[in-house]
N, C-alpha and C positions, 0 to 999 in steps of 0.2 A: 647363519642366515641374516641378511640385512632387513630387519623388520621395517625400517623407515622406507625402504624402497618399495614395500608392498602397500604403503598407505595410499598412494594415488590410485592403484588398482582397486583397493578395498573401497575407497570413496566412490570410484566409478561404479562399482557393483551396487553400493547402497543407493546411488542416484538412479541407476537403472531399475532397481527393485521398487523404489519409491514411485518413480514415474509410471511403472507398470501397474502398481496397485491403485494409484490415483485414476489412471485412465480406465482400468477395468471396473473399478468401483463406481465411477460416474455412469458408465454404460449399463452396468448391471442394475444399479439403483433406478435408472430411468426405465429400463425394460420391465423390471418387477413392479415398479409403481404403476405402469400401464395396466398390468394384470390386476393389481390391487384395486385401483380406483374405478376401473370399468366394472370389475366384479362387484364392488360396493354399490355403484350406481345401478347395477342389474339385480341387486338383492342377494348376492352371494357373500356369505360371511367369511372373512379371512381370519384364521386363527393365529398364524405366524407370518411375519414379514422379516426375512433374514437376509442380511448382507454378509455373505460368506458362509462357510460350512464348518462343522466341527464344534469344539468347545465354545460356549457362549462367553464373550468378554463383557458384554453390556446388554441389558434388556430393560424395557419398560412396557407396561400394559396401558393402552389408551382406554377411553371411556366406552368404546365399542367392544372391548374385550380382545382386541388384537395385540399380540405380543410383537413389539418391534425390537429386533436384536442385531447385534454385530458379533459375528463369530470369528474364530482365530484364523481360518484359512480363507484368504480373500480371493478365491478363484471362481467366484460365481455368487449365486444367491437364489432364493426361491420364495414363493408365497404358498403357504399351506392353507388350503381352504377347508371349511367344515366338511367332513366326510372323506377327506383324502387320507390315504394310508402312508404316503411318503411325499417327498419334495417333487416327484414327477407326476403328481396328481393321480396316483393309482387309487382304486376304489377300496375303501375300508368297509367290507361287507358287514362285519359285526357292528361297527359304529352306526352304519346306515340303518340297520334293523332296529336299533334302539331309539331311533328318532321318530317323533310324531310327523304326521303328514305336513303340518305347517313348517316344522323345522327342516324337513327334507327339501323344501323349496329354497332354503338358504344354503344348500350344499352345491358343490360343483356338479354332482352327479344327479341331483334331483331338480335342478333349475331347468327352465325351458331351454330348448335348443338354441334359440337366438341369444339368450344370455350367456350360455356357455361358449358359443362361438365368438361372440364379441369379446368376452374376457380373455380367451386364448389369443385371439388376433391382436389384442391391444398391446402386448409386449413388443413384438416387432414393429407395429405401427408407431409406438412411442419412440423407438430407436430411430425410425425414419424422420419423425417430427423433430427430434433433437438435431439430427444432421442438417435438415433443411433450415432450421432456425439459426444454427451456428454459422453455416455458410452464408445465409442471408445477412446476418448481423456483420459478418466480416466484410461482405461486399458493401454494406451500407456505410460502415465506418471508414473503410479504405477509400470509398468513393469510386467513381468511374472517371476514366481519362477525359479531361476537359477538351472541348473543341473551341478554337483550333488547337492542335497539338502544341503545348507550351512547356518549356523547361521549368520544372518545379525546383529541382536541385541537381547539381552536377555530382556524378559518382566519382569518388577519389580514384584517379588513374595516374599512371606514370607518364602519360603524354605531356609534352611541353608545348608552349606557345598557343594554348587554347584561349580564344577570346569570346567564346560562347558564354552567355551569362544566364543565371536564373531569371525567369520572367520573359525571356525571348519567345515570341511566337514563331514557330517554324513554318516557313513558306515553301522552301525548297532545300534539298540536300544533294550535293553533287550534281546540280543542274536539273534534277527531277523534282517536279511539284509533289509536295507531301499530301497524300489523300487523307480522307477521314479515317481516324483510328478505328471507328466502328465498321468500316468497310473491310472485312477480313480478307477477301480476295484481292481487292485493290491494294491494300496495304502490304499484303504478302508479295504481290508482284513488284511493288515499289522497292521493298527491302531486298528482294533477290536481284534487282537490277542496279543496286548501288555500286559505284566504282569501288574496287577493292584497294583502297588506299588508307594509310594510317591517319592522315589528316585530310578532311574534306571541307569545301566551301559550303557554308550554311547561309541561305538567304532568310533573314529574320525581320520581324517587326519589333522594334525596341522603342518604347516611349513614343509610339506613333510614327516613328521613322523607319523606312525600309532600308536595310543595310546588309552587307555581306561580311560575315565573320568566319573564323576558322574553328572547327570542332573535331572531335575524334570520330573514328568510324563508329556508327551508332550501336554496334553489337560487338563489344570487345570480348576477349576470352576471360570473362569475369565469373567468379564463383559466387552466384547469388544464393544458391541453396545446395546442400549436400545430401545425397541419398544415403540413408542409414546402411551401415555394413558394406558400403561400396569401397572400391579401391582408393578413391580420393579421401574418403572419411577415415579409412584405416591408417593412411600415412600421415594424417594431421593437417591436410588442407583446411582452410577456414573460410567462412563467408567473408566476402570483400577482397579475397586474394585475386590477383590478376596474373594470368600465365603469360609470360613475355617470350618464352622460347621453348621449343621441344627438341631435345637432343642437340641443342646449340643453334637450331634454326629459328630465327625470330618469327613470332606470330603476333598479329594485332586484331584479328577477327575471330569470333567464336566459330565460324564456319571452317576456318583453317585448322583450329584445334580439333573439331569434330572429324574432319577428313583424315587427319593424321592418326587419330585414335581408331577410327573404323578400318584404316588400312594397316594397322599394327599387327593384326592376326594374333593378338595376345602377347606379343613380345614386349618386354619392359621398356618404358619410356622415361627419360629424364626431363622433368619439368623445371624450368627456371621461373620463379614466382616473385612478383613484387607484392609486398605486404605493407600497408600504410603503417608508418611508425618504425619499421625495421631499418636498421642502418645500412644494410646491404641486401642484395638479392638472395633468396632462399632456393634450395634445390630439393626436389622430391623425386625419388625413383618409384615407379609403380607399374603394375602390369594390368592393362585393361581386362575386363571380365565379360564373358558372354552373358547377355541379358535378353530375356524374352519380353518384348514390350508391344502394346497395342499398335496396330498399323492404322494409318489414316482411313483406309477404305474398309476397315473391319478385319477381324482376325488378329494374328500376331506375327511379328517378325523378330528374328534373332540378330542382334548387333553387338559389336564390341563397345563397351562403355566404361568410363571411369567413375561415373556417378555424380556429376555436377550439372546444375541447371545454370544457364547463362542469364544475363540481364542487359539492360541498356546502359549507355554511357551517361545517361541522365535519367532522373526520375520525372516522369510526366506530371504536370500539375493535374490535380483531380477536382472534381465537383461532386457534391453530395448525390448519391444514388437514391432514387425514390423507393418507397416501400414495395410497390408491385414489381419493379425491376429487380430489386434485391431478392424478393421471394422467388421470382421466376428463376433467377440465377441459382438460388439455393436448391430448388427442385431439379434444375438441370445438372448441377454437380452431383447430387445424390443419385439421380437416375443414371448418370454416366458411370459412377462407381459400381452400381448394380449390374449394368450391362457388361462392363469390363470384367467383373468378377465371374459372372456366368460364362462369358466367352472364355476366360482363362481356365475355368474348371472343365469346360467342354474340350478345349484343346489339350488339356492334360490327359483327359480320359482317352482321347483319340491318339495320343502319342505325338501330337504336333509340336508340343513344347514340353520341357522337362517338368516332372512332378516335384522337383526341388523348388518350384515357385510356391508351393504350399508351405506356409510357416506354422510352427507350433508355438507353445507358450514361451520357449526360450527366444525364438526369433521375434515374437511380438514384444517381449520384454526389452530386447536389445533395441528394437525400433522405437519403443516408447522413450527409452533413455536418450537415444540419439536425437529424436525430435524435440524432446524437452531441453536438451543442451543447445539447440539452435534458437531458443526463445519461446516465449509464451504463445505467440501467434502460430508458430509451427506446431507446437504441442496441442493447442486447441483444435487446429485443423485436423491433426492426426486422430484425436478423440472422435471428431465428427465422422471422419472416414471409417474408422473402426466400428463406430456405432452402426453405420450402414451395413457393413459386412456382417456384424453380429445379428442384426435384424433379418438380413437375407438368409443367413445360415439357419436361423430358427424357423424359417418358413419352408425348409426342405421337408418333403413328405416322409420323414423318418419317425417312427414311434419313439416316444420320450421327448421329441422336439415339438414345438408348437405346431409345425406343419403336419406332423403325424396326427396330433389330436384333431386338427381341422379336417383331415381325411376321414377320421372316425365319425366326425359330426356330419360330413357330407354323405357318408354311407347311411347314417341314421335318417338324414333328410330324404334320401331316395327310397329307402326300404321301409321307413316308418318305425324302425326299431334299432337300438344300438347294437354293436357287436357283443357277443356273449362275453361273460367275465373270463372264461378260459381263453377265448381268442385274443382278448385284450392282454392277458398275462403273457401269452406266447409272443404276441407282437411287440410288447414292451421289452421283453427279454432280448428278442432279436435286435430291436432298435438300439438298446443299450450296448449290446455286443458290437454293433456296427459303429456306433459313436466312439466307443473305447478304442476300437481298431483304428479308426481315423486319427484319433488323438495320438496313439502310439506311432502311427506312420508319420504324422507331422512332427512329432518329437524326434523321430529318427532322422528326418530331414534336417532339423536344427543341429543335430549332432554330427551327421556324416556328410551332408551335402557341402560342396566347396563354397 
């Protein structure tokens, strides 16, 4: 066996595991800290704050008597409050009987209903807050497209004879006036109406003078981002690659590439690729894959995809986004992920799309590694998106999850009494069995879905 040949795969596995542990640890730490800090503010004492399960690797006890620990299995975490029998906040009847009335107030089971509900809800809420803040900060630092639309930097392309320059204000392309970038409908109509030519005349304002220069088609078949575990990612396409031909037929527009992929019916395609710095063109053979994706009008549609996102022939100049606009954008992105996730789950249940869209720990780990390999920005975005998904999952009304506890609290608010200990034990057992079944099903998807 050639051990040296295994080193790249071994290094890739370590990178994937490291990215997965970092992403999950950040999300779990924020989630559990939400439970902890709101519980503390509500007068509920936390005995243990654990990041991970199993044997304890490190621990310390703070001045409030809470043990902060890191355990060996980084697949979750928990906060154990006073009076809890386990990490799922089951009631420890014997321990509760031995507490004074004053001490019972500081337990999860003896605190007022409002305090318990707020403490339970805080975990998912903190996940959503993390997502909103990350998305908002990314929008703030990336900035918004400046008006009028201005060339910030030219994207490296194989096109020749380009006289478009950074700093040019775009007035018209291909004879059509350039609308405001913020006018989504107007800009979309403008883009769709562009002449399908490799080189187009650009009317620009440069140093105060209006002139006509030549520039590339604004939306080349550029790889600006790769979908993890996609056909393009698997064969080694990289960010910045430009696809110049498909099965020998030249292409210069992303729309041409999209049409050829969608019409392939899954048959293998031979892509000719220009890569900056390469001495000659590269070739990649890949087969498009069926992908279920959100439809513009709601629901899902199934298309053939190779797993790349396109980009512009130039990077638009940006201006600083305001705080309120950034926060609004962060809320919008978080809400969009939640709506898409619920819609996807509904369509899987109804059979409209494949259940293979549900990923388990292996799939999430692979995605973590793939996003980390595309840079810090992609990885941080993935953490924020995954945090939204984790927060939403925990709100499902399943016993052992936060949503299940909130259902119990709602029952208590309506009836004036909590469910009996026996009913809670039965519900928690059923909930645990359901969660474990879903985990096994998702793991099966990771192993057996194409």
